[in-house]
C-alpha positions in Angstrom: 9.9 -19.4 -33.1 11.1 -18.2 -36.4 9.9 -20.2 -39.4 12.3 -21.0 -42.3 11.0 -19.4 -45.4 11.2 -21.3 -48.7 12.3 -18.7 -51.2 12.3 -18.7 -55.0 16.1 -19.0 -54.9 15.8 -22.2 -52.9 13.3 -23.6 -55.4 15.7 -22.7 -58.2 18.5 -24.6 -56.4 16.4 -27.7 -56.0 15.3 -27.6 -59.6 19.0 -27.3 -60.8 20.0 -30.2 -58.5 17.2 -32.4 -59.7 18.2 -31.7 -63.3 21.8 -32.6 -62.6 20.8 -35.8 -60.8 18.6 -36.8 -63.8 21.5 -36.1 -66.2 23.8 -38.3 -64.2 21.3 -41.2 -63.5 19.7 -41.5 -66.8 22.7 -42.7 -68.8 23.7 -45.1 -66.0 20.2 -46.5 -65.7 20.0 -46.9 -69.5 23.3 -48.8 -69.5 22.1 -51.1 -66.7 18.8 -51.7 -68.5 20.4 -52.6 -71.8 22.9 -55.0 -70.1 20.0 -56.9 -68.6 17.7 -56.9 -71.6 17.2 -59.6 -74.2 18.5 -59.3 -77.7 15.3 -58.5 -79.6 14.6 -55.4 -77.5 18.1 -54.1 -77.9 17.9 -54.7 -81.7 14.7 -52.6 -81.9 16.2 -49.9 -79.6 13.1 -50.2 -77.3 14.9 -49.7 -73.9 14.9 -46.6 -71.8 15.8 -47.0 -68.0 14.4 -50.4 -67.2 15.3 -53.8 -68.7 13.0 -55.7 -71.1 13.1 -59.4 -71.4 15.3 -59.8 -68.3 18.5 -61.6 -69.3 21.8 -62.3 -67.5 23.5 -64.4 -70.1 25.8 -61.7 -71.1 27.1 -61.4 -67.6 27.7 -65.1 -67.5 29.7 -64.8 -70.7 31.8 -61.9 -69.3 32.6 -63.7 -66.1 33.7 -66.8 -68.1 35.8 -64.9 -70.6 39.5 -65.4 -69.7 40.5 -62.0 -71.3 38.2 -60.0 -69.1 39.0 -62.1 -66.0 42.7 -61.5 -66.5 42.2 -57.8 -67.1 40.1 -57.6 -63.9 42.9 -59.3 -62.0 45.5 -56.9 -63.4 43.4 -53.8 -62.6 42.9 -54.9 -59.0 46.7 -55.5 -58.7 47.6 -52.1 -60.2 45.0 -50.3 -58.0 46.1 -52.0 -54.8 49.8 -51.6 -55.3 49.6 -48.1 -56.8 47.2 -46.8 -54.0 49.4 -48.1 -51.2 52.6 -46.7 -52.7 51.0 -43.4 -53.5 49.7 -43.0 -50.0 53.1 -43.8 -48.5 55.0 -41.4 -50.8 52.4 -38.6 -50.5 51.9 -38.8 -46.7 55.7 -38.9 -46.0 56.4 -36.1 -48.4 53.6 -34.0 -47.1 54.6 -34.5 -43.5 58.2 -33.5 -44.2 57.0 -30.4 -46.2 54.7 -29.4 -43.4 57.7 -28.8 -41.1 59.2 -25.3 -41.3 62.5 -26.6 -40.2 62.9 -28.5 -43.4 66.0 -27.3 -45.4 65.0 -25.8 -48.8 61.3 -26.2 -47.9 60.2 -23.2 -50.1 62.3 -24.4 -53.0 60.8 -27.9 -52.8 57.3 -26.4 -52.7 58.1 -24.2 -55.7 59.3 -27.2 -57.7 56.2 -29.2 -56.8 53.8 -26.4 -57.7 55.7 -25.9 -61.0 54.8 -29.5 -62.0 51.1 -28.6 -61.7 51.4 -26.2 -64.7 54.2 -27.7 -66.8 55.2 -31.2 -67.8 57.8 -32.8 -70.0 55.2 -34.1 -72.5 54.5 -37.5 -73.8 57.6 -38.2 -75.8 60.1 -37.3 -73.0 58.0 -39.3 -70.6 58.0 -42.3 -72.9 61.7 -42.1 -73.4 62.3 -41.9 -69.6 60.2 -45.0 -69.0 62.0 -46.8 -71.8 65.5 -45.8 -70.5 64.6 -46.8 -67.0 63.9 -50.3 -68.2 60.4 -50.5 -66.8 58.5 -50.4 -70.2 55.8 -53.1 -70.3 56.0 -53.7 -66.6 53.8 -53.0 -63.6 56.0 -50.1 -62.6 55.2 -48.3 -65.9 51.6 -48.1 -64.8 52.2 -47.3 -61.1 55.2 -45.0 -61.0 54.3 -42.2 -63.5 51.4 -41.1 -61.4 52.8 -42.1 -58.0 52.4 -38.7 -56.4 49.9 -36.0 -57.3 51.1 -32.4 -56.6 47.6 -31.3 -55.6 47.0 -34.2 -53.2 50.4 -33.6 -51.7 49.5 -30.0 -51.0 46.1 -31.0 -49.5 47.7 -33.5 -47.2 50.5 -31.0 -46.3 47.8 -28.6 -45.2 46.2 -31.3 -43.0 49.5 -32.0 -41.3 50.2 -28.3 -40.8 47.0 -28.1 -38.7 48.1 -31.1 -36.5 48.6 -29.9 -32.9 52.3 -29.4 -32.2 51.9 -30.3 -28.6 51.2 -34.0 -29.5 54.4 -34.2 -31.5 56.4 -32.5 -28.7 55.1 -35.1 -26.3 56.3 -37.8 -28.6 59.8 -36.3 -28.7 59.8 -36.2 -24.9 59.0 -39.9 -24.9 62.1 -40.5 -27.1 60.4 -40.8 -30.5 62.2 -39.5 -33.6 60.5 -37.9 -36.6 59.6 -41.3 -38.1 58.3 -42.6 -34.9 56.2 -39.5 -34.2 54.8 -39.7 -37.7 54.0 -43.5 -37.5 52.7 -43.7 -33.9 51.1 -40.3 -33.3 50.2 -38.6 -36.6 49.0 -41.4 -38.9 46.5 -42.9 -36.5 44.5 -39.7 -36.4 44.9 -39.0 -40.1 42.4 -41.5 -41.4 40.0 -38.9 -42.9 42.6 -37.4 -45.2 44.2 -40.8 -46.0 40.9 -42.3 -46.9 39.9 -39.3 -49.1 43.2 -39.1 -50.9 43.4 -42.9 -51.2 40.0 -43.0 -52.8 41.1 -40.3 -55.3 44.3 -42.3 -56.2 42.3 -45.6 -56.4 39.7 -44.2 -58.7 42.3 -42.6 -60.9 44.2 -45.9 -61.3 41.0 -47.9 -61.8 39.9 -45.5 -64.6 43.3 -45.1 -66.2 43.7 -46.4 -69.7 46.0 -43.8 -71.3 49.1 -44.7 -69.3 48.7 -48.5 -69.8 47.9 -47.9 -73.4 51.2 -46.0 -73.9 53.5 -48.1 -71.7 52.1 -51.6 -71.9 52.7 -53.9 -74.9 51.6 -57.3 -73.7 47.9 -58.0 -73.8 48.1 -60.3 -70.8 49.1 -57.2 -68.7 46.3 -55.0 -69.9 44.0 -53.6 -67.3 40.2 -53.7 -67.6 39.9 -50.2 -69.0 42.0 -51.1 -72.1 39.8 -54.2 -72.7 36.7 -52.0 -72.3 38.2 -49.5 -74.7 38.8 -52.1 -77.3 35.2 -53.3 -76.9 33.7 -49.9 -77.2 35.9 -48.5 -79.9 36.8 -51.5 -82.1 34.7 -54.4 -80.9 37.9 -56.5 -80.8 37.9 -60.0 -79.3 34.2 -60.7 -79.8 34.1 -62.0 -83.4 32.8 -65.5 -83.8 31.2 -65.5 -80.3 27.7 -65.5 -81.6 25.6 -66.2 -84.7 26.0 -63.8 -87.6 22.5 -62.4 -87.4 22.7 -61.6 -83.7 26.3 -60.2 -83.7 25.5 -56.5 -83.5 23.1 -57.1 -80.6 25.6 -59.3 -78.7 28.3 -56.8 -79.1 26.1 -54.0 -77.7 25.0 -56.1 -74.7 28.6 -57.1 -73.9 29.8 -53.5 -74.2 27.2 -52.2 -71.7 27.6 -55.1 -69.3 31.4 -54.6 -69.3 30.9 -51.0 -68.4 28.7 -52.0 -65.4 31.3 -54.6 -64.3 34.0 -52.0 -64.5 32.2 -49.4 -62.3 30.7 -51.7 -59.6 33.8 -52.1 -57.4 34.2 -48.3 -57.0 30.5 -47.9 -56.3 30.8 -50.6 -53.6 33.9 -49.2 -52.0 32.7 -45.5 -51.9 30.0 -45.9 -49.1 32.6 -47.4 -46.7 34.8 -44.3 -47.2 32.1 -41.7 -47.4 32.3 -40.9 -43.7 35.9 -39.9 -44.1 35.6 -38.3 -47.5 34.1 -34.9 -46.8 36.0 -34.5 -43.5 39.4 -35.3 -45.2 38.9 -32.9 -48.1 37.6 -30.1 -45.9 40.3 -30.4 -43.2 43.0 -30.6 -45.8 41.8 -27.5 -47.5 41.7 -25.2 -44.5 45.2 -23.8 -45.0 47.1 -23.3 -48.3 
C-alpha cells in the first residue's frame, strides 16, 4: 500500500492557511472580547482575544434601545423581501435564457454581460429612483440590486445542465413551460437556489450604501446605517452614560453592535452549507 508523503509544499500550504485563519479570527475574537468586557479594562486597552471583567450590560442596553430594535426589524424585512424577489427574478430569467429556442437569446445575454462592466453611475441611478416615485421607500432598497448579472449567469449554467428528458416528460404530461419549471425543475434546484439566495441575503444584510443614498427617514434605516453612525460619528449615544465613562461606553456599544449585526448570518450559514459548495460548483460547470 502506497503511503501518502507529506511534502514541503503541503507544509507551506498548511502554514499559509493557518496564517489566513489567524488573520480572520483575531479581529473577530477581539471584537467579541471587548463587547463582553468591563469598562475599566476597555479604558486601559488591556484586552486581546478574551474578555476581562465579564459584562453583558451593553447587550442589555442594545436590546432595549428602540432605534437599534427598529433598525433590526427593517433589516430583516429588507433581507426577507429582497431575497425572495431576487430568487424569483433570477431563477425565472435564468431558466428562460437557458433555452436555445428563446428569441433574441444572444442579444439578451450580451446586454446582461454588458451591465457587468458598465453602469449608469450614481447620479442617473438616483434620478431614476426619484422619477419612479420610490425614493425613501422599501423598493428603493430592494429593486436596484434585484438581479445580479453574475448570479443570473451561474444559475443559467445550472439550468443548462438539467436533463432535457425530464422536461420532455413534463411536456408529454401536459405541462407548459411554467409548469415544467415549477413542478420539475425547481424541486431539484435547491443547491443553486440556496447558494445564490445566501449571496443575495448577505449582500442585503451588509448593504448600507444603497439605503444611505435612497432613504431619508431614520425610522426606515437598516441596521448597517445605524452601525455606521455609531462607528463613524457616535450619533445617538450622547447622554446615555456619565461624562467620565462616555468614551468607554461608546466603544463597548460599537463592538457589541457589530456582533449583533453579524450573528444572524453566522447562524444561518451552517444550515445552508450543505447546499453551498454543490450549488456554486454545479452552476459553474458551463459558461
